[in-house]
TORKOL-4160 file (C-alpha; in steps of 0.2 Angstrom, whole numbers, padded with zeros to 4 digits, m for minus):
410
<pt num="1" X="m0207" Y="0036" Z="m0068"/>
<pt num="2" X="m0197" Y="0032" Z="m0051"/>
<pt num="3" X="m0179" Y="0037" Z="m0053"/>
<pt num="4" X="m0164" Y="0035" Z="m0041"/>
<pt num="5" X="m0156" Y="0051" Z="m0038"/>
<pt num="6" X="m0140" Y="0043" Z="m0034"/>
<pt num="7" X="m0140" Y="0033" Z="m0051"/>
<pt num="8" X="m0141" Y="0049" Z="m0061"/>
<pt num="9" X="m0127" Y="0058" Z="m0051"/>
<pt num="10" X="m0117" Y="0042" Z="m0055"/>
<pt num="11" X="m0121" Y="0042" Z="m0073"/>
<pt num="12" X="m0117" Y="0061" Z="m0075"/>
<pt num="13" X="m0100" Y="0057" Z="m0065"/>
<pt num="14" X="m0097" Y="0044" Z="m0077"/>
<pt num="15" X="m0100" Y="0055" Z="m0092"/>
<pt num="16" X="m0088" Y="0068" Z="m0085"/>
<pt num="17" X="m0074" Y="0056" Z="m0084"/>
<pt num="18" X="m0075" Y="0053" Z="m0102"/>
<pt num="19" X="m0067" Y="0070" Z="m0104"/>
<pt num="20" X="m0053" Y="0065" Z="m0097"/>
<pt num="21" X="m0049" Y="0054" Z="m0111"/>
<pt num="22" X="m0034" Y="0044" Z="m0101"/>
<pt num="23" X="m0036" Y="0052" Z="m0084"/>
<pt num="24" X="m0052" Y="0044" Z="m0078"/>
<pt num="25" X="m0062" Y="0045" Z="m0061"/>
<pt num="26" X="m0055" Y="0062" Z="m0056"/>
<pt num="27" X="m0072" Y="0068" Z="m0050"/>
<pt num="28" X="m0074" Y="0052" Z="m0041"/>
<pt num="29" X="m0059" Y="0053" Z="m0032"/>
<pt num="30" X="m0063" Y="0071" Z="m0028"/>
<pt num="31" X="m0080" Y="0064" Z="m0021"/>
<pt num="32" X="m0072" Y="0052" Z="m0010"/>
<pt num="33" X="m0059" Y="0063" Z="m0002"/>
<pt num="34" X="m0072" Y="0077" Z="0003"/>
<pt num="35" X="m0084" Y="0065" Z="0009"/>
<pt num="36" X="m0072" Y="0056" Z="0021"/>
<pt num="37" X="m0065" Y="0074" Z="0026"/>
<pt num="38" X="m0082" Y="0081" Z="0030"/>
<pt num="39" X="m0086" Y="0063" Z="0039"/>
<pt num="40" X="m0071" Y="0067" Z="0050"/>
<pt num="41" X="m0077" Y="0085" Z="0055"/>
<pt num="42" X="m0092" Y="0077" Z="0059"/>
<pt num="43" X="m0105" Y="0084" Z="0046"/>
<pt num="44" X="m0123" Y="0078" Z="0046"/>
<pt num="45" X="m0129" Y="0064" Z="0032"/>
<pt num="46" X="m0138" Y="0078" Z="0021"/>
<pt num="47" X="m0120" Y="0087" Z="0021"/>
<pt num="48" X="m0111" Y="0071" Z="0017"/>
<pt num="49" X="m0123" Y="0067" Z="0003"/>
<pt num="50" X="m0122" Y="0086" Z="m0003"/>
<pt num="51" X="m0103" Y="0085" Z="m0003"/>
<pt num="52" X="m0102" Y="0068" Z="m0011"/>
<pt num="53" X="m0113" Y="0073" Z="m0026"/>
<pt num="54" X="m0105" Y="0091" Z="m0027"/>
<pt num="55" X="m0089" Y="0082" Z="m0028"/>
<pt num="56" X="m0094" Y="0070" Z="m0042"/>
<pt num="57" X="m0101" Y="0084" Z="m0051"/>
<pt num="58" X="m0091" Y="0099" Z="m0048"/>
<pt num="59" X="m0083" Y="0098" Z="m0064"/>
<pt num="60" X="m0099" Y="0097" Z="m0075"/>
<pt num="61" X="m0093" Y="0114" Z="m0083"/>
<pt num="62" X="m0078" Y="0105" Z="m0091"/>
<pt num="63" X="m0081" Y="0097" Z="m0108"/>
<pt num="64" X="m0066" Y="0100" Z="m0118"/>
<pt num="65" X="m0049" Y="0089" Z="m0116"/>
<pt num="66" X="m0039" Y="0104" Z="m0117"/>
<pt num="67" X="m0047" Y="0112" Z="m0102"/>
<pt num="68" X="m0046" Y="0096" Z="m0093"/>
<pt num="69" X="m0028" Y="0096" Z="m0095"/>
<pt num="70" X="m0027" Y="0113" Z="m0086"/>
<pt num="71" X="m0036" Y="0105" Z="m0071"/>
<pt num="72" X="m0024" Y="0091" Z="m0068"/>
<pt num="73" X="m0007" Y="0100" Z="m0073"/>
<pt num="74" X="m0009" Y="0117" Z="m0064"/>
<pt num="75" X="m0013" Y="0123" Z="m0047"/>
<pt num="76" X="m0022" Y="0139" Z="m0054"/>
<pt num="77" X="m0022" Y="0148" Z="m0071"/>
<pt num="78" X="m0031" Y="0161" Z="m0080"/>
<pt num="79" X="m0049" Y="0159" Z="m0083"/>
<pt num="80" X="m0049" Y="0144" Z="m0072"/>
<pt num="81" X="m0066" Y="0151" Z="m0066"/>
<pt num="82" X="m0074" Y="0149" Z="m0082"/>
<pt num="83" X="m0079" Y="0131" Z="m0080"/>
<pt num="84" X="m0085" Y="0134" Z="m0062"/>
<pt num="85" X="m0097" Y="0148" Z="m0071"/>
<pt num="86" X="m0103" Y="0137" Z="m0084"/>
<pt num="87" X="m0105" Y="0122" Z="m0071"/>
<pt num="88" X="m0116" Y="0134" Z="m0061"/>
<pt num="89" X="m0125" Y="0139" Z="m0075"/>
<pt num="90" X="m0130" Y="0120" Z="m0080"/>
<pt num="91" X="m0136" Y="0115" Z="m0062"/>
<pt num="92" X="m0144" Y="0132" Z="m0056"/>
<pt num="93" X="m0158" Y="0127" Z="m0070"/>
<pt num="94" X="m0162" Y="0111" Z="m0063"/>
<pt num="95" X="m0174" Y="0108" Z="m0049"/>
<pt num="96" X="m0165" Y="0091" Z="m0044"/>
<pt num="97" X="m0146" Y="0099" Z="m0044"/>
<pt num="98" X="m0149" Y="0118" Z="m0041"/>
<pt num="99" X="m0143" Y="0115" Z="m0021"/>
<pt num="100" X="m0127" Y="0110" Z="m0029"/>
<pt num="101" X="m0124" Y="0125" Z="m0040"/>
<pt num="102" X="m0116" Y="0138" Z="m0027"/>
<pt num="103" X="m0104" Y="0126" Z="m0022"/>
<pt num="104" X="m0099" Y="0122" Z="m0040"/>
<pt num="105" X="m0097" Y="0140" Z="m0044"/>
<pt num="106" X="m0084" Y="0144" Z="m0031"/>
<pt num="107" X="m0074" Y="0127" Z="m0030"/>
<pt num="108" X="m0059" Y="0137" Z="m0036"/>
<pt num="109" X="m0062" Y="0152" Z="m0025"/>
<pt num="110" X="m0047" Y="0155" Z="m0014"/>
<pt num="111" X="m0053" Y="0155" Z="0006"/>
<pt num="112" X="m0046" Y="0172" Z="0008"/>
<pt num="113" X="m0059" Y="0179" Z="m0004"/>
<pt num="114" X="m0072" Y="0165" Z="0000"/>
<pt num="115" X="m0074" Y="0171" Z="0017"/>
<pt num="116" X="m0080" Y="0187" Z="0012"/>
<pt num="117" X="m0094" Y="0182" Z="0001"/>
<pt num="118" X="m0111" Y="0182" Z="0006"/>
<pt num="119" X="m0113" Y="0162" Z="0007"/>
<pt num="120" X="m0120" Y="0151" Z="0021"/>
<pt num="121" X="m0106" Y="0143" Z="0031"/>
<pt num="122" X="m0110" Y="0126" Z="0024"/>
<pt num="123" X="m0109" Y="0132" Z="0007"/>
<pt num="124" X="m0092" Y="0140" Z="0011"/>
<pt num="125" X="m0085" Y="0125" Z="0017"/>
<pt num="126" X="m0092" Y="0113" Z="0006"/>
<pt num="127" X="m0085" Y="0123" Z="m0009"/>
<pt num="128" X="m0067" Y="0126" Z="m0001"/>
<pt num="129" X="m0066" Y="0108" Z="0005"/>
<pt num="130" X="m0069" Y="0101" Z="m0015"/>
<pt num="131" X="m0057" Y="0114" Z="m0020"/>
<pt num="132" X="m0043" Y="0107" Z="m0008"/>
<pt num="133" X="m0045" Y="0089" Z="m0012"/>
<pt num="134" X="m0047" Y="0094" Z="m0030"/>
<pt num="135" X="m0030" Y="0102" Z="m0030"/>
<pt num="136" X="m0024" Y="0085" Z="m0019"/>
<pt num="137" X="m0028" Y="0076" Z="m0035"/>
<pt num="138" X="m0021" Y="0088" Z="m0047"/>
<pt num="139" X="m0004" Y="0086" Z="m0038"/>
<pt num="140" X="m0006" Y="0066" Z="m0036"/>
<pt num="141" X="m0007" Y="0066" Z="m0056"/>
<pt num="142" X="0010" Y="0072" Z="m0058"/>
<pt num="143" X="0015" Y="0055" Z="m0049"/>
<pt num="144" X="0006" Y="0045" Z="m0060"/>
<pt num="145" X="0012" Y="0027" Z="m0060"/>
<pt num="146" X="0021" Y="0029" Z="m0044"/>
<pt num="147" X="0016" Y="0022" Z="m0027"/>
<pt num="148" X="0006" Y="0035" Z="m0018"/>
<pt num="149" X="0011" Y="0028" Z="m0001"/>
<pt num="150" X="0028" Y="0035" Z="m0007"/>
<pt num="151" X="0023" Y="0051" Z="m0013"/>
<pt num="152" X="0010" Y="0057" Z="m0002"/>
<pt num="153" X="0022" Y="0067" Z="0009"/>
<pt num="154" X="0028" Y="0077" Z="m0006"/>
<pt num="155" X="0009" Y="0081" Z="m0009"/>
<pt num="156" X="0006" Y="0086" Z="0008"/>
<pt num="157" X="0020" Y="0097" Z="0009"/>
<pt num="158" X="0015" Y="0105" Z="m0008"/>
<pt num="159" X="m0003" Y="0108" Z="m0001"/>
<pt num="160" X="0005" Y="0117" Z="0015"/>
<pt num="161" X="0015" Y="0129" Z="0006"/>
<pt num="162" X="m0002" Y="0136" Z="m0002"/>
<pt num="163" X="m0013" Y="0132" Z="0014"/>
<pt num="164" X="m0015" Y="0150" Z="0020"/>
<pt num="165" X="m0022" Y="0160" Z="0005"/>
<pt num="166" X="m0032" Y="0144" Z="m0004"/>
<pt num="167" X="m0038" Y="0135" Z="0011"/>
<pt num="168" X="m0047" Y="0135" Z="0026"/>
<pt num="169" X="m0036" Y="0132" Z="0040"/>
<pt num="170" X="m0048" Y="0120" Z="0048"/>
<pt num="171" X="m0051" Y="0110" Z="0033"/>
<pt num="172" X="m0033" Y="0108" Z="0029"/>
<pt num="173" X="m0029" Y="0102" Z="0046"/>
<pt num="174" X="m0043" Y="0088" Z="0044"/>
<pt num="175" X="m0035" Y="0084" Z="0027"/>
<pt num="176" X="m0018" Y="0081" Z="0034"/>
<pt num="177" X="m0025" Y="0072" Z="0048"/>
<pt num="178" X="m0035" Y="0059" Z="0039"/>
<pt num="179" X="m0021" Y="0058" Z="0025"/>
<pt num="180" X="m0009" Y="0052" Z="0037"/>
<pt num="181" X="m0018" Y="0035" Z="0034"/>
<pt num="182" X="m0014" Y="0023" Z="0021"/>
<pt num="183" X="m0032" Y="0020" Z="0019"/>
<pt num="184" X="m0034" Y="0037" Z="0011"/>
<pt num="185" X="m0021" Y="0035" Z="m0002"/>
<pt num="186" X="m0025" Y="0016" Z="m0007"/>
<pt num="187" X="m0043" Y="0020" Z="m0009"/>
<pt num="188" X="m0039" Y="0032" Z="m0024"/>
<pt num="189" X="m0033" Y="0017" Z="m0032"/>
<pt num="190" X="m0047" Y="0012" Z="m0046"/>
<pt num="191" X="m0051" Y="m0006" Z="m0040"/>
<pt num="192" X="m0053" Y="0001" Z="m0022"/>
<pt num="193" X="m0062" Y="0017" Z="m0027"/>
<pt num="194" X="m0075" Y="0007" Z="m0037"/>
<pt num="195" X="m0080" Y="m0002" Z="m0021"/>
<pt num="196" X="m0082" Y="0014" Z="m0011"/>
<pt num="197" X="m0093" Y="0021" Z="m0026"/>
<pt num="198" X="m0103" Y="0005" Z="m0026"/>
<pt num="199" X="m0106" Y="0005" Z="m0007"/>
<pt num="200" X="m0111" Y="0022" Z="m0007"/>
<pt num="201" X="m0123" Y="0020" Z="m0023"/>
<pt num="202" X="m0132" Y="0007" Z="m0010"/>
<pt num="203" X="m0139" Y="0020" Z="0000"/>
<pt num="204" X="m0154" Y="0025" Z="m0014"/>
<pt num="205" X="m0162" Y="0041" Z="m0015"/>
<pt num="206" X="m0178" Y="0037" Z="m0025"/>
<pt num="207" X="m0187" Y="0051" Z="m0033"/>
<pt num="208" X="m0203" Y="0051" Z="m0043"/>
<pt num="209" X="m0201" Y="0060" Z="m0060"/>
<pt num="210" X="m0212" Y="0065" Z="m0074"/>
<pt num="211" X="m0205" Y="0062" Z="m0091"/>
<pt num="212" X="m0205" Y="0080" Z="m0094"/>
<pt num="213" X="m0193" Y="0083" Z="m0077"/>
<pt num="214" X="m0181" Y="0069" Z="m0083"/>
<pt num="215" X="m0181" Y="0078" Z="m0100"/>
<pt num="216" X="m0174" Y="0093" Z="m0090"/>
<pt num="217" X="m0162" Y="0082" Z="m0083"/>
<pt num="218" X="m0156" Y="0075" Z="m0099"/>
<pt num="219" X="m0154" Y="0093" Z="m0107"/>
<pt num="220" X="m0141" Y="0095" Z="m0091"/>
<pt num="221" X="m0132" Y="0080" Z="m0100"/>
<pt num="222" X="m0134" Y="0087" Z="m0117"/>
<pt num="223" X="m0127" Y="0104" Z="m0112"/>
<pt num="224" X="m0110" Y="0096" Z="m0107"/>
<pt num="225" X="m0108" Y="0087" Z="m0123"/>
<pt num="226" X="m0114" Y="0101" Z="m0134"/>
<pt num="227" X="m0101" Y="0112" Z="m0125"/>
<pt num="228" X="m0086" Y="0101" Z="m0131"/>
<pt num="229" X="m0084" Y="0109" Z="m0147"/>
<pt num="230" X="m0091" Y="0123" Z="m0158"/>
<pt num="231" X="m0096" Y="0110" Z="m0172"/>
<pt num="232" X="m0106" Y="0100" Z="m0159"/>
<pt num="233" X="m0114" Y="0116" Z="m0151"/>
<pt num="234" X="m0134" Y="0111" Z="m0150"/>
<pt num="235" X="m0131" Y="0096" Z="m0158"/>
<pt num="236" X="m0139" Y="0085" Z="m0145"/>
<pt num="237" X="m0154" Y="0097" Z="m0142"/>
<pt num="238" X="m0158" Y="0097" Z="m0160"/>
<pt num="239" X="m0157" Y="0078" Z="m0162"/>
<pt num="240" X="m0168" Y="0078" Z="m0147"/>
<pt num="241" X="m0181" Y="0090" Z="m0153"/>
<pt num="242" X="m0182" Y="0082" Z="m0170"/>
<pt num="243" X="m0184" Y="0065" Z="m0164"/>
<pt num="244" X="m0198" Y="0072" Z="m0153"/>
<pt num="245" X="m0205" Y="0079" Z="m0169"/>
<pt num="246" X="m0203" Y="0064" Z="m0180"/>
<pt num="247" X="m0211" Y="0054" Z="m0166"/>
<pt num="248" X="m0228" Y="0064" Z="m0167"/>
<pt num="249" X="m0227" Y="0063" Z="m0186"/>
<pt num="250" X="m0227" Y="0045" Z="m0183"/>
<pt num="251" X="m0242" Y="0046" Z="m0172"/>
<pt num="252" X="m0233" Y="0038" Z="m0157"/>
<pt num="253" X="m0241" Y="0042" Z="m0139"/>
<pt num="254" X="m0234" Y="0058" Z="m0130"/>
<pt num="255" X="m0225" Y="0047" Z="m0117"/>
<pt num="256" X="m0215" Y="0039" Z="m0131"/>
<pt num="257" X="m0212" Y="0056" Z="m0140"/>
<pt num="258" X="m0205" Y="0062" Z="m0122"/>
<pt num="259" X="m0193" Y="0047" Z="m0122"/>
<pt num="260" X="m0188" Y="0049" Z="m0140"/>
<pt num="261" X="m0182" Y="0066" Z="m0136"/>
<pt num="262" X="m0173" Y="0060" Z="m0121"/>
<pt num="263" X="m0163" Y="0047" Z="m0131"/>
<pt num="264" X="m0160" Y="0061" Z="m0143"/>
<pt num="265" X="m0153" Y="0071" Z="m0131"/>
<pt num="266" X="m0142" Y="0057" Z="m0123"/>
<pt num="267" X="m0137" Y="0050" Z="m0139"/>
<pt num="268" X="m0119" Y="0056" Z="m0140"/>
<pt num="269" X="m0114" Y="0057" Z="m0122"/>
<pt num="270" X="m0098" Y="0046" Z="m0128"/>
<pt num="271" X="m0093" Y="0060" Z="m0138"/>
<pt num="272" X="m0084" Y="0068" Z="m0123"/>
<pt num="273" X="m0071" Y="0053" Z="m0124"/>
<pt num="274" X="m0067" Y="0060" Z="m0142"/>
<pt num="275" X="m0051" Y="0071" Z="m0141"/>
<pt num="276" X="m0056" Y="0088" Z="m0147"/>
<pt num="277" X="m0043" Y="0088" Z="m0161"/>
<pt num="278" X="m0053" Y="0073" Z="m0170"/>
<pt num="279" X="m0070" Y="0082" Z="m0168"/>
<pt num="280" X="m0063" Y="0097" Z="m0175"/>
<pt num="281" X="m0052" Y="0091" Z="m0189"/>
<pt num="282" X="m0056" Y="0098" Z="m0206"/>
<pt num="283" X="m0051" Y="0084" Z="m0217"/>
<pt num="284" X="m0055" Y="0066" Z="m0217"/>
<pt num="285" X="m0052" Y="0054" Z="m0202"/>
<pt num="286" X="m0037" Y="0042" Z="m0203"/>
<pt num="287" X="m0040" Y="0023" Z="m0197"/>
<pt num="288" X="m0034" Y="0027" Z="m0181"/>
<pt num="289" X="m0045" Y="0042" Z="m0179"/>
<pt num="290" X="m0061" Y="0032" Z="m0186"/>
<pt num="291" X="m0057" Y="0018" Z="m0173"/>
<pt num="292" X="m0058" Y="0030" Z="m0157"/>
<pt num="293" X="m0073" Y="0038" Z="m0165"/>
<pt num="294" X="m0083" Y="0021" Z="m0166"/>
<pt num="295" X="m0081" Y="0020" Z="m0147"/>
<pt num="296" X="m0093" Y="0034" Z="m0143"/>
<pt num="297" X="m0111" Y="0025" Z="m0145"/>
<pt num="298" X="m0104" Y="0011" Z="m0134"/>
<pt num="299" X="m0099" Y="0023" Z="m0121"/>
<pt num="300" X="m0116" Y="0031" Z="m0122"/>
<pt num="301" X="m0125" Y="0016" Z="m0118"/>
<pt num="302" X="m0113" Y="0009" Z="m0105"/>
<pt num="303" X="m0117" Y="0024" Z="m0095"/>
<pt num="304" X="m0136" Y="0025" Z="m0098"/>
<pt num="305" X="m0140" Y="0007" Z="m0095"/>
<pt num="306" X="m0135" Y="0010" Z="m0076"/>
<pt num="307" X="m0151" Y="0021" Z="m0074"/>
<pt num="308" X="m0166" Y="0011" Z="m0068"/>
<pt num="309" X="m0180" Y="0013" Z="m0080"/>
<pt num="310" X="m0171" Y="0019" Z="m0095"/>
<pt num="311" X="m0167" Y="0002" Z="m0102"/>
<pt num="312" X="m0176" Y="0006" Z="m0118"/>
<pt num="313" X="m0170" Y="0023" Z="m0119"/>
<pt num="314" X="m0151" Y="0018" Z="m0118"/>
<pt num="315" X="m0154" Y="0007" Z="m0133"/>
<pt num="316" X="m0163" Y="0019" Z="m0143"/>
<pt num="317" X="m0148" Y="0032" Z="m0139"/>
<pt num="318" X="m0134" Y="0019" Z="m0142"/>
<pt num="319" X="m0140" Y="0011" Z="m0158"/>
<pt num="320" X="m0141" Y="0027" Z="m0169"/>
<pt num="321" X="m0125" Y="0022" Z="m0179"/>
<pt num="322" X="m0132" Y="0003" Z="m0182"/>
<pt num="323" X="m0139" Y="m0001" Z="m0200"/>
<pt num="324" X="m0153" Y="m0011" Z="m0206"/>
<pt num="325" X="m0140" Y="m0022" Z="m0214"/>
<pt num="326" X="m0129" Y="m0026" Z="m0200"/>
<pt num="327" X="m0114" Y="m0015" Z="m0206"/>
<pt num="328" X="m0116" Y="m0002" Z="m0192"/>
<pt num="329" X="m0108" Y="m0001" Z="m0175"/>
<pt num="330" X="m0106" Y="m0004" Z="m0161"/>
<pt num="331" X="m0116" Y="m0021" Z="m0162"/>
<pt num="332" X="m0118" Y="m0025" Z="m0180"/>
<pt num="333" X="m0136" Y="m0026" Z="m0178"/>
<pt num="334" X="m0149" Y="m0030" Z="m0192"/>
<pt num="335" X="m0167" Y="m0022" Z="m0196"/>
<pt num="336" X="m0176" Y="m0036" Z="m0186"/>
<pt num="337" X="m0165" Y="m0030" Z="m0171"/>
<pt num="338" X="m0168" Y="m0011" Z="m0172"/>
<pt num="339" X="m0185" Y="m0005" Z="m0164"/>
<pt num="340" X="m0194" Y="0009" Z="m0173"/>
<pt num="341" X="m0188" Y="0022" Z="m0160"/>
<pt num="342" X="m0170" Y="0017" Z="m0163"/>
<pt num="343" X="m0172" Y="0020" Z="m0180"/>
<pt num="344" X="m0180" Y="0037" Z="m0178"/>
<pt num="345" X="m0165" Y="0042" Z="m0168"/>
<pt num="346" X="m0153" Y="0037" Z="m0181"/>
<pt num="347" X="m0163" Y="0047" Z="m0195"/>
<pt num="348" X="m0163" Y="0061" Z="m0182"/>
<pt num="349" X="m0145" Y="0061" Z="m0179"/>
<pt num="350" X="m0140" Y="0061" Z="m0198"/>
<pt num="351" X="m0154" Y="0075" Z="m0202"/>
<pt num="352" X="m0148" Y="0086" Z="m0189"/>
<pt num="353" X="m0129" Y="0084" Z="m0192"/>
<pt num="354" X="m0131" Y="0089" Z="m0210"/>
<pt num="355" X="m0142" Y="0105" Z="m0205"/>
<pt num="356" X="m0128" Y="0109" Z="m0193"/>
<pt num="357" X="m0111" Y="0117" Z="m0199"/>
<pt num="358" X="m0095" Y="0106" Z="m0197"/>
<pt num="359" X="m0077" Y="0108" Z="m0199"/>
<pt num="360" X="m0077" Y="0102" Z="m0217"/>
<pt num="361" X="m0093" Y="0110" Z="m0223"/>
<pt num="362" X="m0107" Y="0123" Z="m0221"/>
<pt num="363" X="m0125" Y="0118" Z="m0215"/>
<pt num="364" X="m0135" Y="0110" Z="m0230"/>
<pt num="365" X="m0154" Y="0117" Z="m0234"/>
<pt num="366" X="m0167" Y="0104" Z="m0232"/>
<pt num="367" X="m0170" Y="0098" Z="m0250"/>
<pt num="368" X="m0151" Y="0092" Z="m0250"/>
<pt num="369" X="m0153" Y="0084" Z="m0232"/>
<pt num="370" X="m0168" Y="0075" Z="m0239"/>
<pt num="371" X="m0158" Y="0069" Z="m0256"/>
<pt num="372" X="m0144" Y="0063" Z="m0244"/>
<pt num="373" X="m0155" Y="0054" Z="m0232"/>
<pt num="374" X="m0165" Y="0045" Z="m0247"/>
<pt num="375" X="m0148" Y="0039" Z="m0255"/>
<pt num="376" X="m0145" Y="0032" Z="m0238"/>
<pt num="377" X="m0161" Y="0024" Z="m0236"/>
<pt num="378" X="m0159" Y="0015" Z="m0254"/>
<pt num="379" X="m0142" Y="0008" Z="m0247"/>
<pt num="380" X="m0151" Y="0002" Z="m0231"/>
<pt num="381" X="m0141" Y="0012" Z="m0220"/>
<pt num="382" X="m0157" Y="0022" Z="m0213"/>
<pt num="383" X="m0175" Y="0017" Z="m0213"/>
<pt num="384" X="m0183" Y="0023" Z="m0230"/>
<pt num="385" X="m0200" Y="0022" Z="m0221"/>
<pt num="386" X="m0194" Y="0035" Z="m0208"/>
<pt num="387" X="m0186" Y="0046" Z="m0221"/>
<pt num="388" X="m0202" Y="0047" Z="m0231"/>
<pt num="389" X="m0210" Y="0051" Z="m0215"/>
<pt num="390" X="m0199" Y="0066" Z="m0214"/>
<pt num="391" X="m0202" Y="0070" Z="m0232"/>
<pt num="392" X="m0220" Y="0074" Z="m0227"/>
<pt num="393" X="m0215" Y="0089" Z="m0216"/>
<pt num="394" X="m0198" Y="0093" Z="m0223"/>
<pt num="395" X="m0198" Y="0111" Z="m0216"/>
<pt num="396" X="m0206" Y="0106" Z="m0200"/>
<pt num="397" X="m0191" Y="0094" Z="m0197"/>
<pt num="398" X="m0179" Y="0107" Z="m0202"/>
<pt num="399" X="m0186" Y="0119" Z="m0189"/>
<pt num="400" X="m0185" Y="0106" Z="m0176"/>
<pt num="401" X="m0169" Y="0102" Z="m0180"/>
<pt num="402" X="m0160" Y="0118" Z="m0180"/>
<pt num="403" X="m0173" Y="0129" Z="m0170"/>
<pt num="404" X="m0175" Y="0143" Z="m0182"/>
<pt num="405" X="m0183" Y="0147" Z="m0200"/>
<pt num="406" X="m0177" Y="0134" Z="m0214"/>
<pt num="407" X="m0165" Y="0141" Z="m0227"/>
<pt num="408" X="m0174" Y="0137" Z="m0244"/>
<pt num="409" X="m0164" Y="0131" Z="m0257"/>
<pt num="410" X="m0163" Y="0141" Z="m0273"/>
């Protein structure tokens, strides 16, 4: 399968945008500012591509809405490096993103320390440049709702106060030079920023990838989602494994089984847009909270449909809360509109959630899970045929969902 690398990075960036809940496009603004500063510095095209992609993904270690609040409200804070370390760990495992990992690791490192680290000059400069414009965006957030053309001087003065210890002088100089133009600040507005991003996306970076290689990329997406809460940890990974396993039980070909696993890994991307307080609530959700929760599968679809070649996978992932009777969401689809693969993802999602600890209950044993699934099948909330397929190897499905030996019911 041929995948456009830039489409993958864009989709990942859209995923990270969701963490902000009501502060969208932080990473995109950072990517724009860093790229234009780098262009002013005369960096080559390869360096420009690197800093652009690193800017889009620099906060891939942030999954919690609480941690995101620190990012936009404070210059520095205790444990500010934690998300850099998590981001490094996610990217360093991926052959397609490994070249960005060191930049992400050090994007909150003060220049007075950075220049002493055994890193290439290119990595040092790219990391510090992203740190600089990342803090510019944080300060700009303090003036939300105000015209940046009126507040830009205050932002520049604030940055100057911290320049000596935090930022390389040459980088600060070029920021001050380029930010003297109205273009720089006006492009940060959503309408103009989207046009800039669209123009950048026209420079395609095609890469041939096997389903297994893209599976690794999907695990990066899943790692960001699963890190959001202790109650979502490993859920996407478990759904992916189980969907693959059910596909094998259904005697689907290996290529389709890999695509099922990818859909399972990506099905909950939209949950990054759900406040932590809702995901971790120990009691029932109220009407407003349920409405917020119902957005997540549509958000997943909107992100995945951007990647050419993943159209079917996007549907399988996004339809995991649809039902056979048309009472599900977000589209209210009925039996005839739901592919068998989409029905497999729906069953895998419920099975894994029941097998996992949640704020309001502990993990359930395999037999109890099957009992609940069959009840849902009788009500046409899930496909009874897929449920009975699971029943033929219940313990194997449990192992696939949880990654460890099953706990047998007494």
